[in-house]
C-alpha positions as CSV (number, residue, x, y, z in Angstrom):
1,M,3.5,16.5,-1.0
2,S,3.4,17.6,2.6
3,A,0.0,16.4,3.9
4,E,0.0,13.1,5.8
5,W,-3.3,11.8,4.2
6,R,-3.9,11.4,0.5
7,I,-6.6,10.2,-1.9
8,L,-5.6,7.2,-4.0
9,R,-7.0,7.3,-7.5
10,N,-6.7,5.4,-10.7
11,A,-4.9,7.9,-12.9
12,E,-6.6,6.8,-16.1
13,T,-10.3,6.6,-14.9
14,G,-10.2,9.0,-12.0
15,A,-11.9,6.3,-9.8
16,V,-11.2,6.5,-6.1
17,V,-9.3,3.4,-5.0
18,L,-9.1,4.5,-1.4
19,E,-10.5,7.7,0.2
20,R,-7.8,8.0,2.8
21,V,-4.2,6.8,2.4
22,R,-1.7,7.7,5.1
23,L,1.8,8.3,3.8
24,C,4.4,6.3,5.7
25,K,7.9,7.7,5.2
26,S,9.7,7.5,8.5
27,F,11.7,4.6,9.8
28,W,9.3,4.2,12.8
29,C,6.3,4.2,10.5
30,H,7.9,1.5,8.3
31,F,8.9,-0.5,11.4
32,R,5.4,-0.4,12.9
33,G,3.3,-0.6,9.8
34,L,-0.1,-2.2,10.7
35,Q,1.4,-4.6,13.4
36,L,-0.9,-5.0,16.4
37,V,-3.5,-2.6,14.9
38,P,-6.9,-4.0,15.9
39,H,-8.7,-3.1,12.7
40,L,-8.5,-0.9,9.6
41,P,-11.4,1.2,8.3
42,E,-12.6,0.0,4.9
43,N,-11.8,3.3,3.2
44,E,-8.2,3.7,4.6
45,G,-4.8,2.3,3.9
46,L,-1.1,2.9,4.6
47,L,1.2,3.8,1.7
48,F,4.9,3.1,2.3
49,I,7.2,5.5,0.5
50,T,10.7,4.2,-0.2
51,P,13.7,6.1,-1.9
52,Y,14.2,3.7,-4.8
53,E,12.8,0.7,-6.6
54,G,13.7,-2.9,-5.5
55,K,12.2,-6.1,-4.2
56,A,13.9,-6.7,-0.9
57,H,13.1,-3.4,0.8
58,T,9.5,-3.5,-0.4
59,S,8.8,-7.0,0.9
60,I,6.6,-7.4,3.9
61,H,6.0,-9.9,6.7
62,M,2.7,-10.5,8.5
63,F,3.9,-11.3,12.0
64,F,1.8,-9.7,14.7
65,M,-1.0,-9.0,12.3
66,R,-4.6,-9.6,13.4
67,F,-6.3,-9.6,10.0
68,P,-5.5,-10.2,6.3
69,I,-4.7,-7.3,4.1
70,G,-4.6,-6.5,0.4
71,V,-1.1,-5.3,-0.8
72,L,-0.4,-3.3,-3.9
73,W,3.2,-2.7,-5.0
74,L,3.8,0.3,-7.3
75,N,6.8,1.3,-9.3
76,S,8.2,4.9,-9.6
77,E,5.6,5.8,-12.2
78,G,2.7,4.6,-10.0
79,E,2.1,1.5,-12.0
80,V,0.8,-1.5,-10.0
81,V,3.5,-4.1,-10.6
82,D,2.1,-6.8,-8.2
83,T,-0.7,-7.5,-5.7
84,A,-1.2,-10.0,-2.9
85,L,-3.7,-11.1,-0.3
86,A,-1.5,-11.3,2.7
87,R,-2.6,-13.5,5.6
88,P,-1.7,-13.0,9.3
89,W,1.5,-14.7,10.6
90,R,3.0,-15.5,7.2
91,P,6.7,-14.9,7.0
92,A,7.1,-12.9,3.8
93,Y,5.5,-11.4,0.7
94,A,7.6,-9.8,-2.0
95,P,6.7,-8.2,-5.3
96,A,7.3,-10.1,-8.5
97,R,8.9,-7.0,-10.1
98,P,10.8,-4.2,-8.4
99,A,8.6,-1.7,-6.6
100,R,9.2,1.7,-5.0
101,H,6.0,2.0,-3.0
102,Y,3.6,-0.5,-1.4
103,L,0.1,-0.1,0.0
104,E,-1.5,-2.1,2.8
105,A,-5.2,-1.9,3.0
106,N,-8.3,-4.1,3.5
107,P,-8.5,-7.0,1.1
108,S,-11.3,-5.3,-0.9
109,V,-8.6,-2.9,-2.4
110,L,-7.7,-5.9,-4.6
111,E,-11.1,-5.5,-6.3
112,R,-10.4,-1.8,-7.2
113,A,-6.9,-2.0,-8.5
114,K,-5.0,-4.6,-10.6
115,V,-1.5,-5.1,-12.1
116,G,-1.0,-2.5,-14.9
117,D,-3.2,0.2,-13.4
118,I,-1.5,3.6,-12.8
119,L,-2.4,5.1,-9.5
120,R,-1.8,8.6,-8.1
121,F,-1.7,9.9,-4.6
122,D,-1.0,13.6,-5.1
123,E,-4.5,14.8,-3.9
124,V,-4.7,15.8,-0.3
125,A,-7.4,14.1,1.7
126,L,-9.2,16.3,4.2
């Protein structure tokens, strides 16, 4: 998985959840996230890649955010283990179950994926 942008799909149905997901692997990408971003295109998101499953290192804050986001937390198998509508300037959101990855996107992503869905992001987006 070398490309920066991926397509996020429901593994069972093949339905596109997001057309373009940017993989966020580096310290600086994790540090910055979507803070101070003026807007996010409807079909894009940021997928944070972490080395292991847990709750603490996959929790987020909403300081310096200008808009609400939909958050999906995924375990190592790509199963959505929790979701949240995160609002600006809230101190913390954490998954109910351990997660390895988490996606930040527009709130509408919560209409296209739910807890228990298996998502995949191995398809390169052009």
